[in-house]
Wavefront OBJ file of the C-alpha trace (Angstrom):
o trace
v 4.527 9.865 1.214
v 6.729 6.859 1.544
v 7.696 4.125 3.884
v 10.166 1.340 3.422
v 10.720 -1.924 5.220
v 12.306 -2.470 8.631
v 14.475 -5.172 7.093
v 15.997 -2.668 4.650
v 18.526 -1.378 7.137
v 21.240 -1.388 4.562
v 19.466 1.478 2.707
v 15.343 2.062 4.268
v -14.216 -1.525 6.340
v -16.209 0.582 6.919
v -19.268 0.232 4.618
v -19.939 3.930 5.033
v -16.753 4.714 3.106
v -17.849 2.923 -0.050
v -19.727 5.283 -2.397
v -23.319 4.122 -2.700
v -23.283 4.242 -6.496
v -20.398 1.790 -6.808
v -21.089 -1.839 -7.602
v -18.693 -4.623 -8.605
v -17.705 -4.005 -12.220
v -14.847 -3.984 -14.690
v -12.901 -0.916 -15.765
v -9.878 -0.894 -18.050
v -9.975 -4.687 -18.036
v -9.634 -4.755 -14.232
v -12.195 -6.558 -12.107
v -13.344 -4.237 -9.335
v -14.968 -5.295 -6.090
v -16.755 -3.080 -3.612
v -13.793 -3.274 -1.202
v -11.554 -1.692 -3.827
v -13.336 1.645 -3.329
v -13.013 1.785 0.447
v -10.411 4.323 1.423
v -11.164 4.867 5.100
v -14.245 5.576 7.208
v -13.888 9.271 6.360
v -12.793 9.336 2.708
v -13.979 8.056 -0.640
v -13.252 8.664 -4.303
v -14.583 7.484 -7.620
v -11.249 8.289 -9.319
v -9.058 5.668 -7.636
v -9.383 1.995 -6.764
v -7.031 -0.270 -4.833
v -6.118 -3.813 -5.827
v -4.147 -6.687 -4.335
v -2.379 -8.111 -7.400
v -2.216 -11.731 -8.493
v 0.867 -13.052 -10.320
v -0.853 -12.906 -13.707
v -2.234 -9.401 -13.239
v -1.906 -6.964 -16.134
v -0.832 -4.361 -13.547
v 2.370 -6.102 -12.429
v 4.651 -4.205 -14.813
v 3.185 -0.881 -13.716
v 3.716 -1.873 -10.081
v 7.431 -2.612 -10.586
v 7.974 0.446 -12.781
v 6.476 2.865 -10.251
v 8.458 1.340 -7.392
v 11.661 1.773 -9.397
v 10.770 5.342 -10.358
v 10.178 6.344 -6.726
v 12.805 4.422 -4.784
v 15.626 4.245 -7.358
v 15.310 7.222 -9.708
v 13.735 9.773 -7.356
v 14.845 8.946 -3.815
v 18.070 7.107 -4.768
v 17.587 4.654 -1.924
v 18.590 1.847 -4.275
v 20.726 1.726 -7.391
v 19.716 -0.759 -10.085
v 16.566 -2.149 -8.417
v 14.550 -1.905 -5.228
v 13.481 -5.553 -5.383
v 14.721 -7.797 -2.568
v 14.154 -11.191 -0.961
v 10.991 -9.980 0.772
v 9.294 -9.657 -2.600
v 9.250 -13.458 -2.861
v 6.739 -13.553 -0.004
v 5.142 -10.121 -0.295
v 1.684 -9.266 -1.604
v 1.678 -6.243 -3.965
v -1.097 -3.656 -3.877
v -1.673 -0.871 -6.395
v -3.774 2.253 -6.672
v -5.354 2.675 -10.104
v -6.489 5.954 -11.590
v -9.785 5.974 -13.517
v -9.721 9.447 -15.057
v -10.011 10.041 -18.776
v -6.376 11.035 -19.353
v -4.656 8.366 -17.239
v -7.220 5.585 -17.263
v -5.900 2.318 -15.898
v -2.573 3.837 -14.820
v -0.826 2.582 -11.682
v -0.469 5.697 -9.500
v 0.358 4.164 -6.129
v 2.074 1.079 -4.723
v 2.614 -0.754 -1.456
v 3.503 -4.295 -0.436
v 2.583 -6.314 2.640
v 4.518 -9.248 4.029
v 4.056 -11.596 6.979
v 7.564 -11.575 8.470
v 6.603 -13.723 11.443
v 3.368 -15.611 12.108
v 0.574 -13.048 12.431
v 3.080 -10.143 12.397
v 2.789 -8.127 9.181
v 4.771 -5.234 7.760
v 3.945 -2.717 5.085
v 6.642 -1.431 2.790
v 7.488 0.286 -0.488
v 4.577 2.693 -0.112
v 4.706 5.413 -2.715
v 2.525 7.627 -4.895
v 3.230 8.775 -8.454
v 4.718 12.283 -8.435
v 1.884 13.723 -10.520
v -0.765 12.468 -8.068
v 0.648 13.355 -4.650
v -1.800 16.199 -4.181
v -4.532 13.539 -3.855
v -4.118 12.346 -0.271
v -6.889 9.827 -0.928
v -4.308 7.635 -2.675
v -2.065 7.321 0.356
v -5.052 6.754 2.621
v -6.462 4.152 0.262
v -3.205 2.217 -0.030
v -2.753 2.155 3.739
v -6.374 1.150 4.290
v -6.187 -1.635 1.701
v -2.869 -2.903 3.084
v -3.856 -3.047 6.742
v -7.422 -4.313 6.306
v -6.230 -7.033 3.917
v -3.619 -8.322 6.366
v -6.122 -8.048 9.220
v -8.503 -10.239 7.279
v -5.740 -12.845 7.002
v -5.205 -13.116 10.742
v -2.802 -10.244 11.394
v -2.252 -9.483 15.097
v 0.157 -6.584 14.549
v 0.774 -4.413 11.476
v 3.974 -2.356 11.457
v 5.875 -0.054 9.114
v 8.896 2.236 9.160
v 7.679 5.721 8.275
v 9.812 8.660 7.184
v 9.777 11.454 9.762
v 7.835 13.934 7.606
v 4.933 11.481 7.317
v 4.578 10.510 10.983
v 1.776 13.016 11.682
v -0.151 11.801 8.630
v -0.005 8.226 9.923
v -0.975 9.317 13.412
v -4.130 10.873 11.974
v -4.852 7.479 10.399
v -4.732 5.726 13.795
v -1.091 4.676 13.870
v 1.195 5.079 16.886
v 4.959 5.494 17.044
v 6.790 2.809 19.017
v 10.432 3.546 18.179
v 12.713 5.947 16.325
v 15.475 4.834 13.963
v 17.713 6.061 11.197
v 17.887 4.371 7.796
v 20.613 5.528 5.458
v 20.788 8.907 7.091
v 17.009 9.432 7.052
v 14.998 9.618 10.289
v 12.135 7.134 10.562
v 9.613 6.022 13.134
v 8.626 2.413 13.575
v 4.842 2.682 13.715
v 1.953 0.334 14.414
v -1.595 0.453 13.079
v -4.594 0.332 15.423
v -6.336 -2.802 14.186
v -9.553 -1.876 15.968
v -9.849 0.936 13.407
v -8.842 -1.162 10.379
v -11.586 -3.760 10.292
v -10.780 -7.043 8.479
v -11.346 -7.068 4.720
v -12.873 -9.999 2.852
v -9.989 -10.358 0.362
v -8.988 -14.011 0.030
v -5.332 -14.852 0.533
v -3.910 -16.323 -2.693
v -1.711 -19.403 -2.586
v 0.594 -18.527 -5.478
v 2.855 -15.510 -5.001
v 5.594 -15.737 -7.642
v 5.609 -12.450 -9.546
v 7.162 -11.701 -12.910
l 1 2 3 4 5 6 7 8 9 10 11 12
l 13 14 15 16 17 18 19 20 21 22 23 24 25 26 27 28 29 30 31 32 33 34 35 36 37 38 39 40 41 42 43 44 45 46 47 48 49 50 51 52 53 54 55 56 57 58 59 60 61 62 63 64 65 66 67 68 69 70 71 72 73 74 75 76 77 78 79 80 81 82 83 84 85 86 87 88 89 90 91 92 93 94 95 96 97 98 99 100 101 102 103 104 105 106 107 108 109 110 111 112 113 114 115 116 117 118 119 120 121 122 123 124 125 126 127 128 129 130 131 132 133 134 135 136 137 138 139 140 141 142 143 144 145 146 147 148 149 150 151 152 153 154 155 156 157 158 159 160 161 162 163 164 165 166 167 168 169 170 171 172 173 174 175 176 177 178 179 180 181 182 183 184 185 186 187 188 189 190 191 192 193 194 195 196 197 198 199 200 201 202 203 204 205 206 207 208 209 210 211
């Protein structure tokens, strides 16, 4: 599943969801908080966690590499790089796998950006090709993205969603508000129901500059 950003027209908590056995800890050198396990009110997994990255995070390289693999090498939406000016003000989020064979691997990405005061967009959502059978990853990335922005004062959270993923987003309490075409691909502009995505406790960092 993928969505890109509406600006890319030149191309494209529920406590019940946190497993009871999980407590804040460290795995693979990554600090994990209880919120990192919360996928949605109806899904949970002990195999994946979701993290808003700081500039000095050890996961930054994996974040950029997976974005490039999905949006440049696989989908060919971009040529040399999928980075753009929005990345200067965007907050990156990753899904991390905690299995024995891929421990600590970045298996999902998304970014969130406040394009206007209190109006947030999600973009560059993608899941590693080997992990797309796990729909918990997509749910977790969306949940982490929207609840994080909501906790920072978001009034509206929007995203452009490829047509084949519209039903999936609708099941996650998103509604379609417009249809558009981005580089020959049909998309819907969709909006999250913030009454479903309760505000997270993640603190908004001041420094954003990423490597």
